[in-house]
Each structure stands twice: as C-alpha cells, then as structure tokens.
C-alpha positions, 0 to 999 in steps of 0.5 A: 106967676102969670097975670092970671094966676095972680088974679086967680088968687086975688079972687080967692083970697076974700077977707080971710088969711092965707096960709101959704105951704111949700115942700114938705111943710104940714099945716094945721088949722080950720081952712075952709078951702085949700088951692093947688095952682100946680100938680101937688103931692100930698103926704097927710090930710085930714078933711072934716076930721077923718084923716085919709089913709091913702095918703099915710102910705102912698102920696096922693097928687092933686091935679093943678087947680083942684080945690078942697074944702073943710081940710084941718091938716095936711102936709105936702110932700118934698120937691116942686108941691105947693098949695094956697090954704084959706081961713074964714076972716074973724 
C-alpha cells in the first residue's frame, strides 16, 4: 500500500470499527460504508435490506475507489479481491 492509499484509509476510518475482507470472505453487519481500494468482484450483496439478485448469478465487479453505503451483507469472489467495511462508532 502506498502513502496516498494509506492516507485515504485514515480519512475514511473515522471513529468506528473496520472489517477488512479478503478473497472469498463474507461479512454481515450494519456497515454505513464499504470501500473497494482495488477492482473487486462481489458474489453477493445486500444494501438497505435488498438483495442484489444479479450478483447471485454473475459476480459483479466494483471498480477501484468505489464506495457503497448502507450495506448489511457482502460476500467477495475468490482471487485477488478485498474491501473495507466501516461501522458507526458506538
């Protein structure tokens, strides 16, 4: 990770917790934001309580730098993918 990427993560961090996802992992929670630092394929995602049916059949690629909000569940595709999920401070 270069200096610019590290600074971006520090800005996004805020006061809440982070969950770092890597290849093939699944996370559930009340994530106010999910950030994709590299091109990442997602296999399943639920946003605002609504399941995206497309990702259940065909993985969807999220471009590097994409940010999604109000995610409650996400599963990444295998091989070279990762994301950072942020929760509000308690």
